[in-house]
VEXBAGU-413348 format. One record per residue (C-alpha): residue in one letter; x, y, z. Coordinates in steps of 0.5 Angstrom, whole numbers, plus 500, padded with zeros to 3 digits. Layout:
N
AXYZ
...
***
This chain:
241
M970148326
Q964152324
L965157319
L964164320
T958168317
N959173312
E956178317
E962176322
L967176317
V965183315
K965185323
I972182323
Y975186317
Q972192319
D975192326
G982192322
D983184320
K984185313
S985178312
A978177313
L976181306
D980175302
E976170306
L969174304
I971175297
E973167296
R966166300
N962170295
K966170288
G960165286
I955170287
V960175283
Y960170277
K953169277
L951177277
V956178272
N953173267
R947177267
Y951182263
Y956178259
I951174256
S947180252
K954184251
T959179249
N961184243
L962190248
I965188255
D970183257
K968178262
E974179266
D973187267
L966185269
M969180274
Q973186277
E968191278
G964186281
Y969184286
V970192287
G962192289
L963187294
M969190297
I965197298
A959193301
A964190306
E966197308
K960200308
Y955195311
R953196318
S950191323
D948196328
L942198325
D935196327
N933190323
P939190318
C939187312
K943181311
F950182308
I949178302
T943183300
Y947189301
A953186297
V948184291
Y946191291
W953194290
I956188286
T950190281
S951197281
K958197280
I957192274
S951196271
R955202271
Y961200268
S956196263
I953203261
Q959207261
K962202256
S956202252
A956209251
N963209249
K961204244
E955208241
T959215241
S964211237
L959210232
N959217230
V966217228
H967218221
A970211218
K976211214
D976211207
S969212206
N968218203
G966222209
S960217211
E959215218
I960208221
Q953208223
D951210216
F952202215
I948199220
E942196218
G936196221
K937201226
D930205227
Y930212228
G923213226
Y918218230
E915212233
N921208236
I923215239
E917216242
E917209245
Q924210248
I921216251
Y915212254
C920207257
K925212260
E919215264
L916209266
R922206269
A923213273
E916212275
L918204277
E924206281
D921212285
V915207287
M920201288
S924206293
K918208297
V915202298
N920196297
T925194301
L932193298
K932186298
E925186294
R928191289
E934187288
I930181287
L925184282
K931187278
L934180278
R928176276
Y925181271
G932183267
W933190269
D938194266
D938190259
T940184263
K938176262
D932174267
M934170272
S929164274
N926164282
L931158282
E937162280
V935167285
A934163290
E941160289
L944167289
Y941168296
E942161299
V934161300
S929156297
R925158291
Q919158295
R922164299
I924168293
Q917167290
Q914169296
I918176296
E917177289
S909176290
K909181296
A914186293
L909186287
T903187291
K906193295
M907196288
R900195285
N897197292
T900204291
T896210287
W901209281
G900202281
R892202281
L892207276
K897203271
A893197273
K886200271
E890203264
L892196262
F885193264
H882199260
D886197254
M885190254
E878191255
I877195249
C881189245
N878183248
G871186250
W872184257
S867187262
T868182268
P868185275
G875183278
T879182271
I883187273
E886183279
R888178274
I892182270
N899180270
F902187272
A909185273
E909182265
K907189263
Y910194267
L917191269
R919188263
E916194259
V922198261
I927193258
***
């Protein structure tokens, strides 16, 4: 007997057969696990892995509720699910991190009024560090705006997975390919197309020229066309991490 597709299971579930949701979750729990690992590895001291898994499953269930196959050229369910799973996990991670940061300002017991953060070494509160944080925040907002305008949902999610968005572990082309159940070459094609779209915007051309100008000054470059060879993704997608 041929297995039902994700899309078929979602349709059955939305038509009222709640048992289809259990099968959908079972079918895609490996995807939830892979996405959870991106956050868990970098935040082992702050977040329980099981909590992240539960958030991921909630995201999967939300995707099953909201997915629509009656649209013109609908994305595959897996693309929509990755978006919701990542959103739930990311939101939870940010909330936990914020709570942890808040706790650092609580006065430590028996420490003569000193705060916990006073005992943390290596935390740079200097002007340069704050300025860098502001720059990265502004750059991220610009990237989000450009991506929302020119990239498809699948392209955006693949870029975020590849470049470690939201302070997470980068995923290789192969890892992303396994997630979407396509070839590594297909992921490379989608990534390249998505970056080309971004680079061909007014914002992308301006940023590429700015980067070229900086590198020209540092390295004495003046060859026409060098700007086309600059690794746009490495500079701007990774800079917001």
